[in-house]
Structure formats: C-alpha cells, structure tokens
N, C-alpha and C positions, 0 to 999 in steps of 0.2 A: 702528461698530455699538455702540449703547448696551447696558448690561448686561441690561436687560429683554428686548430683542430677541435678544440672544445666548442667554439662557436658553431662550426659546421655540424658537429654531432647534435648540438641543441636544436639547430634548425631542421635537421633531418628527423629528429624525434617529434617535433611539433608538427611537421608535415605528415608523418605517419598517423599521429593522433587525430589530426584534422580529417584525414581521409577516412579513417575508421569511424569517426564520429558522424561524418556525412552519410556514410553507408548505414549507420545505425538509425538516424532520425529521418531520412528521406524515403517516402513523402511524409512530411511532419504530421499531417492530420491523421495518418494511419498508425504512426509509431509512438506518439505520445498520448497517454490516456487523459481524457478530459473529465474533470470533476463535474458534479451535478450543477454547480452554478453556471457552467458553460453548456453542458449537455442537457440540463433540465432534470428534475427529479425531486427527491424528498430527503431531507436531513432531519435527524431527531437527536435529542439528548434525553436519555432515559436514566432515571435515578432509581437505584435499588433500595427498597425499604424492607426492613425485617418483617418476617411473618410471626405474629403472636409475640411471645416473649423472647424470641431468638434474636441473635445479633448478626450483623453482617461481618463475616470473616473472610479471610483471603481465599479459603476453599470455596465458600459460597460464591464469591465474585468469579472465581475460575469456572465454576459450573455454569453460572449465568452467562458468562462470555461464550462458553462452548455451545450453549443452547441458542443464543442469539446468532452465532455464526452459522449454525445448522439451519436456522429458520431463514436467515438472509440468503443462504445458498439456494434455498427452495424457491426463491423468486426467479432464479435463472438469470441473474444479472452478473455478468463477468467482472464488473468493476465495483460491485457493492463492497463496503468495508464496515468493520466493527472495531472501534478503538476505545480502550479503557481510558477514562479521564478522571484523575484524582483517585479517591478511595472508594467511591460508590456510584460513579457515573459512567455511561457508555455513550460514545458519539457514533451514530449510525448514519451512513450515507448510502442512498439507493439511487444512483444515476439512471435515468430512463425508466423508472418504475411506472407501470401503466395505470395502476389503481392505488393512489396514495392512502385512501381511507382503509382499504383492505389491508395494506401493508402495516398501517398503524395498529390495527386490531390484532393482526397476526403476531406482531412482535410483543404485544402486551399480554396476550392470552397465556394461560398456564401451559397449554400444549396438550395434545391428545395422542398418546402412545397406546397402541392396541396390539394384542396377540390374537391372531386369527388362525383357525385350523384351515390350512390351504385346501384340503380335499373337500371341505364343506361348501366351497364356492362353485356353483354350477353355472353361473352366468358366463358365457364364453367371452363377451366383450370385457367384463371385469377381469377375467383371467389374462386376456391378451394385454390389457393395460397394465396389470400388475407385473407381468413378466417383462414388459418394456421398461417399467420403472425400476425393477430390480437389476436389469442390465445396465441402466444408467448409474445406479448406485455402485455396482461392481466396477464401473469405469471411472468412478470418482466424480460423476456429473449429477446434475439435479434436474427435476422436472417441475413444471408449474401446474400440471394437470392432476386433479384429485380423483380418487375412486369415488363412485357413488355409494354413500354409506348404506343405502337400502339394499345393496347387492351382497353385503357380507355382514357377519356378526362376530364380535369379539368372543373369545373363549369365556364361558361362565360355568360355574359349578354350584351345587347345593352344599352349603357349609353347615355343620352342626346337626342336631337332631331335636325332635320335639318342638318346644316353644322357641328354642334358639335357632331353628332352621331359617336360613336366609340364602338369597342368591348373591353370589360374588362374581364380579367380572374382572378378567385380567386386563389391567391397564398399567400405564407407567407409574401410577401411584404406589404400586407394591414394591418397586425397586428401591433398595436402600443404598446399594453401592455397585459400582462397575469398575473393573480393572482390566488392563491389557497385559498379557504375558506372552511368552513363547514356549513352544513345545521342544522336544529333543531335536527336532529337525529345523528349528528356526522359524516355524510358521506361527502366525498370530493366533492367540487364544483370548476370547473375551470371557472374563469371570464375572458372574452375575450373582448378586445376593438379594433376597426378598424378605419382606416382613412375614409375620406368622400367617396372616390371612392369605397373602399371596402364595406362600409355600404350600398351603393346604389346597388351594385351587390348582396350583401347578402340579402337585403330586397326582391328583386325579386326572387332570388333562393329559399329562405326559404318559401316564399308564395307558389311557385309552388310545392316544394317537400312536404310541410306539407299537401297540398290538396290531394296529392297522398299517404299520410302516409308513406313517404319514409325516407331514411337515408342518411347522408353525411359521406362518408369515408374520413378520414384524412390520407394522404400519404406523408411520408418524404423520400426523395431520393429513390423513387421507392418501398418503403416498407410500406404496409398498417399498421396503428397503431390502429385505432379504428373507429367505425361507429355509432355514436349516432343518435337516431331518432329525426326528426324535428317535433315538436308538434305545431308549430305556426309560423306566419310571424314575423321576427325580423327587425324592420325598422331603428333602430339607429346604429346597428353594435355592441352594447353592448350585449354580449351573455353569457348565463350561460349554461355550459355543466355539467349535473348531472348523478348520477347513478354509481359513482365510490367510492372506498375506498380512504382514504387520500393518500396512497402510489401511487395508480393508478392515482389519480388526479395530483400528483406532476410529475409523469412521462409524463402524457399528456401535462402538462404545459411546461415541458422542450422541448417536441417535437414541440409545437407551437412556442416557443421562437426560435427554431433552424431554422426557415424558412429563415432568412436572418442574416448574420453576421453584427453586428453593427460596425465592424472595419475590416480593411484589415490585413490579416495574411501574414507576410513575413517569409520565411524559412531562419533562421539565421545559422542553422547547421543541417546536416543530416548524420547519420552514419548507415551503413548497415552491419550486422554481419552474417557471414555464420555459420550455426548450427554446422558443423564439426569443424570449427576453434574454436568456443566457447567450444565445448567438449574437444578439444585438450588443450586449455588454462586451462580449469578446471582441467584436469588430471595432467598437469604440476604444477599447483598451489598447488594441494593436495599433490603431490609427494614432492615438496619443503617443505611444512608444515610438512609432516611426517618425512623427513630427519632431519629437524631442531628439531622436538620434540624428535627424537631418540638421537640426540647429547645431548640435555638437560637432558634426562632421564639417560643416561650413566654418565654424569658429576655429577649429583646429587647423584647417587648411589655410585660412587667411592669416592666422597669427603665427603658426609655426611652419608654414610653407611645406617643404618636402617632409619634414618630420611630422607635420600634421597628416599628410597623406599616409605616412607610415602608420600613424595611429588608426587609420581606417582599416588597414590590414590586421592590426592587433585586435581591433574590435570584432572584425569578421571571424578571426580565429577563436576569439573568446566565445562568440555566439555559437560557433560550430561545436566546440568542446562542451559548452553548457547544454545545448539541445541533444547532443549525442549521449551525454550522461543521463539526462532526463529520460531519453528513449530507452536506455538500458534499464533504468529503475522502473519504468513503466512495464517493460516486458517481464520484470520480476514480480510485478504486482504490488509494489511498495510505493508507487507515486502516482498521483493524479493531478493534472494541471488545473488550478483554480484561478479565479480573478485576483485574489490576494497574491497568489504565486506569480501571476503576470506582473503585478505591481512590484514584487520583489525583484523580478528580472529587470524591469525598467530601471529600478534604483541601482542595481549592480552595473548597469551600463555607465552610469555616472561614476561609480567606484572604479571601473576599468579605465575610463578616460582620465580620472585623477592620477592613476598610477603612471600613465604615459606623460601627463603634464609634469609630474614630479621629476621624472627622468630628464625631460627636455629642459626644464628650468634649471635643474642642477648642472646639466651640461653647459648651458649658456653662462651660468655663474662661474664655473670652473675656467672656461675659456677667457672670460672677461678678467679673471684674476691673474691671467698670464700663463696658464698652463698650455701645453701642447694639446692638439685635438685628441691625440691618442690617450694621454694621461688624464685629460679632462673626461673623456668618455669612460675610461676605466674606473676612476674614482667616483665620477658623477653617478653612473649606473649603480654602483655598489651602495653609495650612501642614499640614493633615492629609493631603491628597493627596500633598504633597511628602514627608512622613514615610513614607506608605504606599509610595511609589515607592522610597525608600531601602531599606526593609525587603524589598520585593519583588525588588529587584535582587539582593540576596544569595541569596534562594531561587531566583531565575531562573538565576543563574550555576551554582548547584549542580545544578539540574535539567538545564541544557544539558550540563554535564559528564557527568551520568549518562546522558543520551540518547546522547551521542557515544561513550562508552566502554563502555556496558553492551551486553549481547546479549540476544536473546530478548524475552520479555514485559515484562521490566523497562523496556525502552524505552517501552512503552505507558504505564506509570506516569509516566515522565518527560515524555512528550509531552503527556498531558492536564494535567499540572501546569503546564507551560510555557504551554499554551493558556489554561488557567484564569486564570493570573496576568494575562495580557495582556487578556483579556476583562473581568476584574474592574476594571482601570483604565479601560477604555472605559466601563463602566457608571457608575463613580464620576464621570468627567468629563462624561458626557452626561446622567446622570439624577440621581444622589444629590446631587451638588453643586448643580446648578441648582435642584432642588426645595427644598433646604434654604434657599438664598438667597431664593427666592420666598416661602416660608413666613415667613422672618424679616422680610419687608417687609409682610406682610399679616396672616396669622392669628396668628402667634406673639406679637406684642405684646398682642393681645386675650386670649389664653388660654395664658399661659406655663406654667401647671401641666400643661396637657394635653401639653405637649412636654417636661416634666421639666426645665425651665430656671428659673432664679431670676427671680422677679417684680421689676419695677421698671425693667427696661431701657426705653430710649426708642425709639420708632419713627423718630425723626429721625436 
C-alpha cells in the first residue's frame, strides 16, 4: 500500500470510529453512568473479620462477596457496585440510595434466610406480593419491598424426645454448602447440603409438604425468591432443586449462600454524598476543564497557526473516542464516571495536546535542518510519535500501578488516565500524523508561514 493510500485509509478509519463513538455517547448524560460522588449516595469500605477461631480464606471472601452483591441488588439500584480490595476488604458504592442508615445496617447484618410453607400463607396481600417478588427473581431483577413478617411463619419442627425435645426453625444457618450443576438436558440444578439439625427438620417438613403436594417458599431478608414444589421426603438434608435455567440456578444458589455471613463485617469507612453537592462539584469540574481546554486551544492557534487549528480537530476526535469508549463500558456495567475520573480526563487533554506539539515541533526542526517538507513530515511524525510512546509508557506504567493497588474513586482517575493515553496514540496514528504528511505534500510548500514553518523547503 503506497503512503497516500495508507493516509486515506487511516483517515477513513478514524472518521468511522468517531461517528460510532458519537452515536454511542450522545446524549452524554444518559449514556455514561455517573458515580455516587456526582449522583449522590453512599460509599463504604467493609473489612471482613474472622468468626471465632476461623481464618479468612479465599473461599470465605468469595462467599462474602456473593452475599454482598445479592444484598446490594436488593436495594434496586442499577449502578450499585461491590469491588474486592486487597485480601479482606470490599468497596461498596450505592449511588442514589434513599436511606443510607438502612443500607449500612443491611450490609453488615448476618442476613435472614427462611424456608416457608407456601400453602400456609392465607393473607392474600402477602401472596400477591410474594408472587410479584418471585417473578422479579425469575427475571433476574430485584425488589426493595419486603413481606410483612407477621403474615408468614418459617418452617419449624419438634426435634428429639423427652427432656431433649426442642423447637427448631428452618433458616439459612442450617445450610453448609451450595453447588450448581446441570442435568442431562442442560438445565440448572441447585445442590443443597444441611447440617444434622437442619436435615432433621427438613426430613419432617418435606414429608408433610410432599404429602400435600405443596411448595416451599425461599425468603431472603423478607423478599420471596422462589417456591419449588416438594415431590418427596428428603431424609439426609442433601437436596436437589430443579426446574431452572443455569442463570436462575446460580442466582438461587447465591440466595441460599446469603443466609449467613461466614465472617463479621466491620465498617472501616463510610462516605455519604449529597446529590446537590455532587452536581455542583461536577459543574465546577467541567468548568475548570473547559477553561483549561480554551487556554490550550488559543495557545495552539497563536503559536502553531494552521497546525494549531489542526490540533483542535485532533482534540475533538480524541474526546469523541474517549467518551464513546466510556459509554460502551457504562452500558456493560463496568464503568461509572466519578470526579477523580473527570480529573483524569482533564489531565489526558494535556497529554493529547503534548503529542500534537511533539509532532509539530519535530516537523519544524526537520524543515529548519534543510529537509524537504515531505521528508520532514515523514521522519518528523515517525520520530515524534516514537518519543510520545516512550513518554506515555512511563505514565502508563504509573497509572496501571495506581489502578491495581489503589482503592475507591482513585481507581477512576487511574482508569481514565490509562484509557486517555491509549486513545491519544490512536488519534496520533490515524489522524494527526496522516494529515500532517498530506499537508506537507500539498498545502504547506505553498503557504509555509500559515503553518508556522520555515519557508524555502522543497516539495520534492
């Protein structure tokens, strides 16, 4: 492919990327998820502490994370997140949460998992609400409305005989293990194991319910999840719950695991952000960014003339690709824009401008050294982009280290910085470099002063 064709292909590629990016992020307020420091809400750092003489293992942390995610989903917040930090901490973000105190208590509490005989509920309002909750569970959604505990009663049985007789209630504390498997037809199966007391209660309860062809409703923190039919007595506590897809089985397994936290959760930090304060901070941050961008634009136009105006287009393309990528990541649920993230974006504007400056300065130096405009542009762009890559790698390594080892919103700053550096190089390779080379072959030899370069270079 000859150089001219290569330049045209590069420009066509960046044009398509820019158009797709604009389609992805516009309108920007609807397409890019806002973090709680902008939207308002609650952020927590929870530290897992061992129970009794136990230790915090990887399996324990996995189960605690599953339980926290299940509880966070119960708040009905589409942008809530749970992130593991280090070996024993979790960073929880709840943008837009209406009752921060209730949220704190709900996340710290051990949890309440109950098994209820569905046919024992006679209150029609409770049945209607339970059915609605189970429909949401089947659809993978959550509800914030709880059942009235006075309208239902967990399964309980008399255990033992004589002086050892006691009442036992079926709760999540009897569950020792939960696994997901598939049957011969590829459907999901939840395998449940109980302790001795739980198995004894379960044996009596399932015998009675199966005889009546009834159902057992599983309730987590007052929210009905599902109600499988009991088809026979289960004497050992080892139970298979069938009739679900793989995804539904995984959700049910997470609910059953959420019955009791295997570790104590200590609140190490708690930050509550008012929505109005977050909006004010966003507006001030954007204003600062726009003022900085205006100064950069004026400087580039005054000092580099036509090349400076070219840098405006480079920065516009950079912004479109950056926001388009952030919009895609937001739609995937893996990015929320925070104030530190905005700071990272503003910083990368300077990084993007530096790349253009390196290209323009190297071009001027090559022309002043006596090279033709064409050869100066060719070698200048190549060496300038190489220098930019060397400088960016240093910043990139620091940003990656910050992202890996930092916690909380600081990672948002590191992430946008990493993304901005990568996109800056893409714009330099696909737009700034090709356009400078094309100008050097056509317009620049005729109007060198317009581009701020030394007159006298040859077009040959």
